[in-house]
FIMILUM-70073 format. One line per 2 residues: number of its first residue (from 1); their letters; for each residue x, z, y of N, C-alpha, C. Coordinates in Angstrom, 2 decimals. Layout:
NUM> a> X/Z/Y/X/Z/Y/X/Z/Y | ...
***
This chain:
1> mp> 129.69/63.51/82.71/130.44/62.32/83.08/130.27/62.10/84.57 | 131.38/61.87/85.37/131.26/61.74/86.82/130.56/60.46/87.20
3> sp> 129.78/60.50/88.28/129.03/59.33/88.75/129.99/58.35/89.39 | 129.81/57.01/89.18/130.70/56.00/89.78/130.48/55.91/91.27
5> vp> 131.55/55.61/91.99/131.49/55.49/93.45/131.01/54.09/93.81 | 130.03/53.96/94.75/129.53/52.63/95.14/130.68/51.80/95.70
7> sa> 130.61/50.45/95.47/131.64/49.54/95.97/131.54/49.39/97.48 | 132.62/48.84/98.06/132.64/48.66/99.52/131.60/47.65/99.97
9> dq> 131.34/46.63/99.16/130.34/45.62/99.53/128.95/46.22/99.59 | 128.65/47.07/98.60/127.33/47.69/98.59/127.15/48.62/99.79
11> aq> 128.17/49.39/100.11/128.08/50.29/101.26/127.93/49.52/102.55 | 128.66/48.38/102.67/128.57/47.56/103.89/127.18/46.96/104.02
13> gv> 126.61/46.54/102.89/125.26/45.96/102.93/124.22/46.96/103.39 | 124.35/48.22/102.93/123.40/49.26/103.36/123.53/49.52/104.84
15> kr> 124.75/49.51/105.38/124.95/49.74/106.82/124.31/48.64/107.65 | 124.46/47.37/107.18/123.85/46.28/107.93/122.33/46.38/107.95
17> iv> 121.78/46.82/106.84/120.33/46.97/106.78/119.86/48.03/107.77 | 120.56/49.14/107.82/120.18/50.22/108.75/120.30/49.75/110.18
19> qr> 121.38/49.03/110.50/121.56/48.54/111.88/120.46/47.57/112.26 | 120.09/46.71/111.32/119.04/45.73/111.62/117.70/46.41/111.85
21> lr> 117.42/47.45/111.08/116.16/48.19/111.24/116.08/48.85/112.60 | 117.21/49.34/113.10/117.21/49.95/114.43/116.89/48.94/115.52
23> ei> 117.30/47.66/115.31/117.05/46.64/116.33/115.59/46.23/116.39 | 114.91/46.24/115.26/113.54/45.74/115.24/112.50/46.85/115.34
25> lr> 112.91/48.13/115.14/111.97/49.25/115.22/112.17/50.00/116.52 | 111.07/50.24/117.20/111.12/51.01/118.44/110.04/52.09/118.40
27> fd> 110.39/53.24/118.99/109.45/54.38/119.01/109.29/54.86/120.45 | 108.09/54.78/121.00/107.85/55.15/122.40/107.41/56.60/122.56
29> gr> 107.54/57.41/121.53/107.13/58.82/121.62/105.83/59.10/120.91 | 104.94/58.09/120.75/103.67/58.26/120.07/103.46/57.30/118.91
31> rf> 104.13/56.13/118.95/103.93/55.14/117.90/105.20/54.29/117.74 | 105.29/53.65/116.57/106.38/52.73/116.28/105.95/51.29/116.62
33> ei> 106.89/50.52/117.16/106.66/49.10/117.44/107.70/48.27/116.67 | 107.24/47.22/115.99/108.12/46.31/115.23/108.06/44.93/115.88
35> tl> 109.21/44.45/116.30/109.30/43.13/116.93/110.13/42.22/116.03 | 109.48/41.21/115.50/110.15/40.30/114.56/109.83/38.85/114.93
37> sp> 110.83/38.06/114.86/110.65/36.59/114.95/110.53/36.06/113.54 | 110.09/34.83/113.39/109.99/34.29/112.02/111.30/34.37/111.26
39> va> 112.35/34.06/111.96/113.65/34.14/111.29/113.99/35.57/110.92 | 113.72/36.47/111.89/114.01/37.90/111.63/113.18/38.42/110.48
41> ai> 111.93/37.97/110.37/111.09/38.43/109.27/111.67/38.01/107.93 | 112.17/36.75/107.91/112.77/36.27/106.66/114.02/37.09/106.34
43> vl> 114.82/37.35/107.40/116.04/38.13/107.19/115.70/39.54/106.71 | 114.65/40.13/107.32/114.27/41.49/106.92/113.80/41.53/105.48
45> ag> 113.00/40.54/105.10/112.54/40.51/103.72/113.70/40.36/102.76 | 114.67/39.49/103.14/115.82/39.35/102.27/116.65/40.60/102.21
47> sl> 116.74/41.28/103.36/117.52/42.53/103.38/116.87/43.59/102.50 | 115.54/43.70/102.59/114.85/44.68/101.75/115.02/44.36/100.27
49> ll> 114.95/43.06/99.96/115.15/42.68/98.58/116.55/43.01/98.12 | 117.53/42.73/99.00/118.91/43.06/98.67/119.09/44.56/98.48
51> al> 118.42/45.36/99.34/118.54/46.83/99.22/117.95/47.30/97.90 | 116.81/46.73/97.49/116.20/47.13/96.23/117.10/46.79/95.05
53> va> 117.70/45.58/95.10/118.60/45.20/94.00/119.81/46.11/93.96 | 120.37/46.43/95.15/121.54/47.30/95.19/121.21/48.70/94.68
55> ay> 120.01/49.20/95.06/119.62/50.54/94.59/119.42/50.56/93.09 | 118.84/49.49/92.55/118.64/49.42/91.10/119.97/49.40/90.37
57> ql> 120.92/48.58/90.85/122.24/48.51/90.21/122.97/49.84/90.30 | 122.83/50.50/91.47/123.50/51.78/91.64/122.94/52.83/90.70
59> gk> 121.61/52.84/90.59/121.00/53.81/89.67/121.32/53.53/88.23 | 121.44/52.28/87.88/121.76/51.92/86.49/123.16/52.35/86.12
61> rt> 124.10/52.23/87.10/125.48/52.61/86.82/125.66/54.13/86.76 | 124.95/54.80/87.67/125.12/56.26/87.72/124.38/56.98/86.61
63> gs> 123.38/56.32/86.00/122.62/56.99/84.94/123.47/57.23/83.73 | 123.27/58.32/83.07/124.02/58.67/81.85/123.03/58.93/80.73
65> sv> 123.48/58.65/79.54/122.61/58.86/78.38/122.58/60.35/78.06 | 121.44/60.94/78.36/121.27/62.38/78.13/120.43/62.57/76.88
67> rp> 120.92/63.38/76.03/120.16/63.67/74.81/118.88/64.40/75.15 | 117.80/64.07/74.51/116.56/64.81/74.77/116.75/66.29/74.52
69> va> 115.97/67.06/75.24/116.07/68.51/75.12/115.72/68.96/73.72 | 114.74/68.27/73.12/114.33/68.67/71.76/115.46/68.51/70.78
71> eq> 116.37/67.44/71.01/117.46/67.23/70.08/118.56/68.27/70.26 | 118.63/68.89/71.46/119.68/69.87/71.70/119.32/71.25/71.16
73> vk> 118.08/71.47/70.81/117.68/72.75/70.26/118.24/72.89/68.86 | 118.94/73.95/68.61/119.56/74.16/67.32/118.50/74.49/66.29
75> pg> 118.76/74.09/65.04/117.79/74.43/63.98/117.60/75.93/63.90 | 116.36/76.30/63.73/116.05/77.72/63.61/115.72/78.37/64.91
77> le> 115.89/77.62/66.04/115.57/78.21/67.34/114.45/77.44/68.02 | 113.60/76.76/67.25/112.49/76.05/67.85/111.56/77.04/68.54
79> ag> 110.62/76.46/69.31/109.67/77.32/70.02/108.87/78.14/69.02 | 108.75/79.40/69.30/108.01/80.30/68.43/108.86/81.00/67.42
81> ld> 110.17/80.68/67.33/111.08/81.32/66.37/112.05/82.19/67.14 | 112.27/83.38/66.69/113.22/84.27/67.34/114.21/84.88/66.36
83> vp> 114.32/84.25/65.15/115.26/84.74/64.15/116.30/83.66/63.92 | 117.62/83.93/64.05/118.65/82.90/63.82/118.58/82.37/62.40
85> va> 119.07/81.12/62.23/119.07/80.49/60.91/120.07/81.18/60.01 | 119.62/81.50/58.81/120.50/82.18/57.86/121.62/81.25/57.43
87> gq> 122.82/81.74/57.39/123.97/80.97/56.93/124.83/80.49/58.06 | 124.24/79.90/59.11/125.03/79.37/60.21/125.65/80.51/61.02
89> ge> 124.88/81.53/61.29/125.41/82.65/62.06/126.52/83.36/61.30 | 126.33/83.48/59.97/127.35/84.15/59.17/128.63/83.32/59.12
91> aa> 128.46/81.98/59.01/129.64/81.12/58.96/130.38/81.15/60.27 | 129.65/81.15/61.37/130.31/81.20/62.67/131.02/82.53/62.85
93> ar> 130.42/83.62/62.35/131.07/84.92/62.49/132.33/85.01/61.67 | 132.34/84.36/60.46/133.54/84.40/59.61/134.58/83.39/60.03
95> gt> 134.15/82.39/60.85/135.08/81.34/61.25/135.31/80.33/60.16 | 134.40/80.24/59.18/134.56/79.30/58.07/133.55/78.20/58.21
97> gs> 133.84/77.07/57.56/132.92/75.95/57.57/133.16/75.08/58.77 | 133.18/73.79/58.58/133.39/72.85/59.67/132.07/72.47/60.29
99> vg> 132.21/71.82/61.46/131.00/71.39/62.15/130.28/70.33/61.35 | 131.05/69.43/60.73/130.42/68.38/59.93/129.62/68.94/58.78
101> em> 130.15/69.98/58.13/129.42/70.58/57.02/128.13/71.22/57.49 | 128.19/71.87/58.68/126.99/72.53/59.20/125.95/71.50/59.60
103> es> 126.39/70.34/60.19/125.42/69.35/60.61/124.85/68.58/59.42 | 125.67/68.37/58.39/125.19/67.62/57.24/124.30/68.44/56.33
105> ap> 124.45/69.74/56.40/123.64/70.59/55.53/122.18/70.51/55.96 | 121.26/70.49/55.01/119.83/70.44/55.36/119.44/71.70/56.11
107> pp> 118.63/71.50/57.12/118.22/72.69/57.91/117.42/73.66/57.06 | 117.77/74.90/57.10/117.02/75.89/56.31/115.62/76.08/56.88
109> vp> 114.79/76.64/56.05/113.41/76.89/56.48/113.43/78.02/57.50 | 112.92/77.74/58.69/112.93/78.81/59.71/112.02/79.96/59.29
111> vr> 112.46/81.11/59.64/111.71/82.34/59.32/111.09/82.86/60.60 | 109.81/82.96/60.61/109.12/83.49/61.79/109.11/85.01/61.75
113> st> 109.35/85.54/62.90/109.36/87.01/62.97/107.93/87.52/62.89 | 107.76/88.53/62.09/106.44/89.14/61.91/106.31/90.31/62.87
115> pp> 105.32/90.25/63.74/105.16/91.38/64.67/104.86/92.65/63.91 | 105.39/93.76/64.37/105.12/95.03/63.67/103.65/95.37/63.69
117> ae> 103.21/95.92/62.59/101.80/96.31/62.50/101.49/97.39/63.52 | 100.36/97.21/64.15/99.97/98.19/65.16/99.63/99.52/64.50
119> qp> 100.26/100.54/65.00/99.99/101.87/64.48/98.75/102.44/65.18 | 97.86/103.04/64.44/96.68/103.62/65.09/97.10/104.73/66.04
121> aa> 96.48/104.70/67.17/96.81/105.70/68.19/96.45/107.09/67.69 | 97.36/108.00/67.93/97.11/109.37/67.50/95.94/109.94/68.27
123> pi> 95.02/110.53/67.58/93.86/111.09/68.30/94.30/112.17/69.26 | 93.76/112.08/70.43/94.08/113.06/71.47/93.34/114.35/71.15
125> ae> 94.11/115.38/71.09/93.50/116.67/70.79/92.58/117.08/71.91 | 91.37/117.37/71.54/90.41/117.78/72.55/90.69/119.21/72.98
127> nk> 90.53/119.38/74.25/90.73/120.72/74.78/89.49/121.53/74.50 | 89.59/122.30/73.44/88.43/123.07/73.03/88.47/124.50/73.54
129> ae> 89.42/124.74/74.45/89.49/126.09/75.00/88.27/126.33/75.87 | 87.52/127.28/75.53/86.32/127.58/76.28/86.66/128.40/77.51
131> vs> 85.99/128.06/78.58/86.18/128.81/79.82/85.33/130.06/79.76 | 86.00/131.16/79.88/85.27/132.42/79.83/84.60/132.68/81.16
133> lp> 83.31/132.78/81.12/82.52/133.05/82.31/82.15/134.53/82.34 | 82.05/135.08/83.52/81.66/136.49/83.60/80.27/136.70/83.04
135> aa> 80.16/137.70/82.23/78.87/137.98/81.61/77.87/138.47/82.65 | 76.63/138.09/82.44/75.59/138.51/83.36/75.43/140.02/83.27
137> pp> 75.13/140.66/84.37/74.96/142.11/84.35/73.81/142.51/83.44 | 74.00/143.50/82.63/72.93/143.90/81.70/71.74/144.45/82.46
139> av> 70.57/144.27/81.88/69.36/144.79/82.52/69.40/146.32/82.57 | 69.93/146.93/81.52/70.05/148.39/81.48/71.47/148.71/81.07
141> aa> 72.18/149.48/81.87/73.56/149.84/81.58/73.60/150.95/80.54 | 74.82/151.38/80.27/74.99/152.48/79.31/74.32/153.74/79.85
143> ar> 74.09/154.62/78.95/73.38/155.85/79.32/74.15/156.61/80.38 | 73.41/157.18/81.31/74.05/157.99/82.35/74.53/159.31/81.77
145> va> 75.54/159.84/82.42/76.14/161.09/81.96/75.54/162.23/82.78 | 75.00/163.20/82.07/74.41/164.35/82.76/75.49/165.13/83.49
147> gl> 75.19/165.54/84.71/76.11/166.32/85.51/76.88/165.48/86.51 | 76.86/164.13/86.40/77.54/163.27/87.36/76.57/162.82/88.44
149> ny> 77.10/162.54/89.60/76.31/162.05/90.72/76.34/160.54/90.76 | 75.18/159.95/90.96/75.03/158.50/91.04/74.37/158.14/92.37
151> ii> 74.52/156.86/92.73/73.91/156.35/93.95/72.70/155.51/93.55 | 71.53/155.92/94.03/70.34/155.10/93.84/70.33/154.08/94.97
153> ve> 70.68/152.85/94.65/70.83/151.82/95.68/69.50/151.55/96.36 | 68.43/151.34/95.58/67.12/151.02/96.16/66.05/151.24/95.11
155> rf> 64.83/151.47/95.60/63.66/151.58/94.73/62.74/150.38/95.00 | 62.26/149.78/93.93/61.37/148.62/94.01/60.06/149.00/93.31
157> ht> 59.00/149.09/94.06/57.74/149.58/93.48/56.55/148.95/94.21 | 55.40/149.06/93.57/54.18/148.55/94.17/53.84/149.40/95.41
159> gl> 53.14/148.79/96.31/52.83/149.45/97.57/53.68/148.89/98.71 | 54.82/148.29/98.38/55.63/147.64/99.39/55.04/146.25/99.70
161> pq> 55.26/145.74/100.92/54.65/144.45/101.29/55.06/143.30/100.36 | 56.31/143.32/99.87/56.77/142.21/99.05/56.53/142.42/97.56
163> vk> 55.93/143.54/97.17/55.67/143.83/95.76/54.16/143.94/95.56 | 53.62/142.96/94.83/52.18/142.97/94.55/51.88/143.64/93.22
165> vv> 52.70/143.33/92.21/52.51/143.91/90.88/53.85/144.45/90.41 | 53.84/145.15/89.28/55.07/145.75/88.75/56.08/144.67/88.37
167> qd> 55.58/143.52/87.92/56.51/142.44/87.56/57.32/141.97/88.77 | 56.71/142.01/89.95/57.45/141.67/91.16/58.58/142.66/91.42
169> ar> 58.31/143.94/91.16/59.32/144.97/91.37/60.53/144.73/90.44 | 60.23/144.37/89.19/61.32/144.11/88.25/62.14/142.89/88.69
171> rh> 61.46/141.85/89.13/62.15/140.65/89.56/63.02/140.91/90.79 | 62.53/141.69/91.74/63.32/142.02/92.93/64.53/142.87/92.59
173> ae> 64.36/143.77/91.64/65.49/144.61/91.21/66.58/143.76/90.56 | 66.18/142.81/89.74/67.17/141.94/89.08/67.88/141.04/90.10
175> qa> 67.15/140.60/91.13/67.79/139.79/92.17/68.85/140.58/92.92 | 68.53/141.80/93.27/69.50/142.64/93.97/70.68/143.00/93.08
177> qk> 70.40/143.24/91.80/71.48/143.55/90.85/72.46/142.38/90.74 | 71.92/141.16/90.64/72.78/139.97/90.54/73.57/139.77/91.83
179> wl> 72.95/139.98/92.97/73.62/139.78/94.26/74.79/140.75/94.41 | 74.60/141.99/94.00/75.69/142.98/94.08/76.78/142.70/93.05
181> ae> 76.39/142.20/91.88/77.38/141.89/90.85/78.32/140.78/91.32 | 77.80/139.84/92.09/78.65/138.78/92.62/79.69/139.32/93.60
183> rg> 79.48/140.51/94.11/80.42/141.15/95.03/81.21/142.27/94.38 | 81.13/142.35/93.04/81.96/143.28/92.29/81.36/144.64/92.05
185> lq> 80.08/144.83/92.33/79.45/146.14/92.14/78.49/146.06/90.96 | 78.74/146.87/89.94/77.89/146.91/88.76/76.82/147.99/88.92
187> ta> 75.61/147.59/88.58/74.47/148.52/88.72/73.64/148.48/87.45 | 72.66/149.37/87.37/71.75/149.43/86.23/70.34/149.66/86.74
189> iy> 69.37/149.09/86.02/67.95/149.18/86.39/67.27/150.18/85.46 | 66.55/151.12/86.06/65.80/152.13/85.30/64.37/152.19/85.81
191> pm> 63.41/152.38/84.91/62.01/152.47/85.35/61.75/153.80/86.07 | 60.83/153.76/87.02/60.44/154.98/87.73/59.52/155.82/86.85
193> sn> 59.49/157.10/87.08/58.71/158.01/86.23/57.22/157.78/86.37 | 56.78/157.28/87.54/55.35/157.06/87.73/54.89/155.70/87.20
195> gk> 55.83/154.88/86.72/55.46/153.61/86.14/55.09/152.54/87.14 | 55.33/152.76/88.42/54.93/151.79/89.44/56.08/150.88/89.89
197> gy> 57.24/151.05/89.30/58.35/150.20/89.73/59.65/150.56/89.03 | 60.76/150.16/89.67/62.09/150.36/89.09/63.05/150.84/90.17
199> el> 64.13/151.51/89.68/65.20/151.98/90.55/66.51/151.29/90.14 | 67.33/151.02/91.14/68.63/150.39/90.91/69.72/151.42/91.17
201> wt> 70.41/151.87/90.10/71.44/152.90/90.17/72.82/152.24/90.03 | 73.83/152.89/90.60/75.21/152.45/90.36/75.59/152.80/88.92
203> aq> 76.36/151.91/88.29/76.81/152.19/86.93/77.88/153.27/86.91 | 78.58/153.47/88.01/79.65/154.46/88.09/79.09/155.79/88.58
205> gf> 79.45/156.84/87.86/79.09/158.19/88.27/80.28/158.92/88.86 | 80.01/159.95/89.65/81.07/160.67/90.35/80.92/162.17/90.07
207> ky> 82.06/162.79/89.87/82.07/164.23/89.62/82.34/164.96/90.92 | 81.40/165.84/91.23/81.54/166.62/92.47/82.17/167.96/92.13
209> pe> 82.97/168.53/93.03/83.33/168.00/94.36/84.60/167.12/94.36 | 85.20/166.92/93.16/86.47/166.21/93.13/86.36/164.77/93.66
211> qt> 85.25/164.09/93.38/85.09/162.69/93.74/84.03/162.48/94.83 | 83.86/163.48/95.64/82.85/163.36/96.70/83.21/162.25/97.69
213> aq> 84.49/162.19/98.08/84.89/161.19/99.06/84.69/159.78/98.51 | 85.04/159.57/97.23/84.87/158.23/96.64/83.40/157.84/96.59
215> ce> 82.53/158.82/96.28/81.10/158.53/96.21/80.55/158.17/97.59 | 80.93/158.92/98.60/80.45/158.63/99.96/80.97/157.28/100.45
217> el> 82.21/156.98/100.12/82.79/155.70/100.54/82.04/154.52/99.91 | 81.69/154.64/98.61/80.95/153.57/97.96/79.54/153.44/98.54
219> ad> 78.92/154.57/98.88/77.58/154.51/99.48/77.62/153.78/100.82 | 78.63/154.06/101.63/78.76/153.35/102.92/78.97/151.85/102.70
221> ki> 79.74/151.50/101.68/79.98/150.09/101.39/78.70/149.39/100.98 | 77.88/150.08/100.16/76.61/149.47/99.72/75.67/149.32/100.91
223> rs> 75.67/150.27/101.83/74.80/150.15/103.01/75.21/148.95/103.86 | 76.52/148.68/103.96/76.96/147.50/104.69/76.53/146.22/103.99
225> yg> 76.52/146.24/102.65/75.98/145.11/101.91/74.50/144.94/102.18 | 73.79/146.06/102.31/72.36/145.99/102.54/72.01/145.30/103.86
227> kl> 72.86/145.47/104.88/72.60/144.79/106.15/72.67/143.26/105.97 | 73.59/142.81/105.14/73.66/141.38/104.87/72.49/140.91/104.01
229> ya> 72.15/141.74/103.03/71.07/141.37/102.11/69.72/141.32/102.82 | 69.54/142.20/103.81/68.25/142.27/104.51/68.05/141.10/105.47
231> kd> 69.10/140.37/105.82/68.96/139.25/106.74/68.08/138.15/106.16 | 68.04/138.03/104.85/67.22/137.02/104.20/65.84/137.55/103.83
233> gh> 65.45/138.66/104.43/64.13/139.22/104.15/64.10/140.11/102.94 | 65.28/140.56/102.47/65.33/141.43/101.29/65.42/142.90/101.71
235> yl> 65.87/143.71/100.77/65.89/145.16/100.97/67.17/145.56/101.71 | 67.12/146.76/102.31/68.22/147.24/103.15/69.20/148.12/102.38
237> fg> 68.85/148.55/101.17/69.68/149.43/100.34/69.85/150.80/101.02 | 68.91/151.68/100.73/68.93/153.00/101.35/70.04/153.91/100.85
239> ce> 70.45/153.78/99.59/71.58/154.53/99.02/71.33/156.04/99.08 | 70.55/156.53/98.15/70.32/157.98/97.99/71.19/158.48/96.84
241> ir> 71.97/159.56/97.11/72.87/160.12/96.10/72.13/161.22/95.35 | 72.11/161.08/94.00/71.43/162.05/93.16/72.33/162.48/92.01
243> ky> 72.20/163.76/91.62/72.90/164.27/90.45/72.00/164.14/89.25 | 72.48/163.47/88.24/71.67/163.23/87.06/71.73/164.45/86.15
245> qg> 70.53/164.99/85.88/70.43/166.20/85.07/70.08/165.92/83.62 | 69.87/164.63/83.28/69.54/164.30/81.90/68.08/164.40/81.62
247> sa> 67.20/164.46/82.63/65.77/164.51/82.40/65.27/163.16/81.94 | 64.06/163.15/81.41/63.50/161.91/80.87/63.29/160.87/81.94
249> dg> 62.90/161.28/83.12/62.62/160.29/84.17/63.89/159.89/84.91 | 64.95/160.65/84.73/66.22/160.28/85.35/66.32/160.59/86.82
251> rg> 65.37/161.32/87.40/65.43/161.56/88.81/66.29/162.79/89.12 | 66.06/163.90/88.43/66.86/165.09/88.67/66.64/165.62/90.07
253> rs> 67.56/166.48/90.49/67.46/167.03/91.82/68.60/166.53/92.69 | 68.52/166.79/93.95/69.52/166.29/94.89/70.89/166.84/94.54
255> re> 71.92/166.09/95.07/73.30/166.47/94.77/73.59/167.85/95.35 | 74.52/168.50/94.69/74.94/169.82/95.17/76.06/169.68/96.16
***
């Protein structure tokens, strides 16, 4: 409903009040000053009273009867309900039934929506794939083949400054074997014939003279490793090439 327009008398009264306020109020930049005579004070009080009465009358006329929000909520759509009322939606969709019939009908029982039951979370499949780690080099490799040439990387035995007992020789041999395995060279540990220590042989054998160059190349590579290994106070890797004859002690005679 459109708001009523204030009358000319009311508008004129408001203008007079504003003009009068300008005459009695002064502002010097920091504070307001009010200058009133007894008569002016009476006039100002009457003007303020008149303004209050005019504002009250204006607000009373412009006010409209608004239905409360709670009354405008349709049945079945109260707070906490999200399901339309059964029957009214169907009637509206069919275009049947009058408004009076719908309003006179008793409101149906609202149906609250039931939240779906929480489904248990599917168990996350554990990653049971095992990481394959390189196997530690065996203490003793497969049996050597008689007639092939092997490289004796180093001998570890008592009598050396860093070897006090035979157990020290075994421990030093295993350390060197592990260090070379980390660089891709597989070796095998064999006891010395005199029982005073151990020898570290290459696991790969070479057939002479067809594989002489490959054997010499590997020996040079191991000697270069020995220079690095010796920097930490370890062995230099002498690399002696021997032909394995299948004897019990495994020493045989020098390569042909």
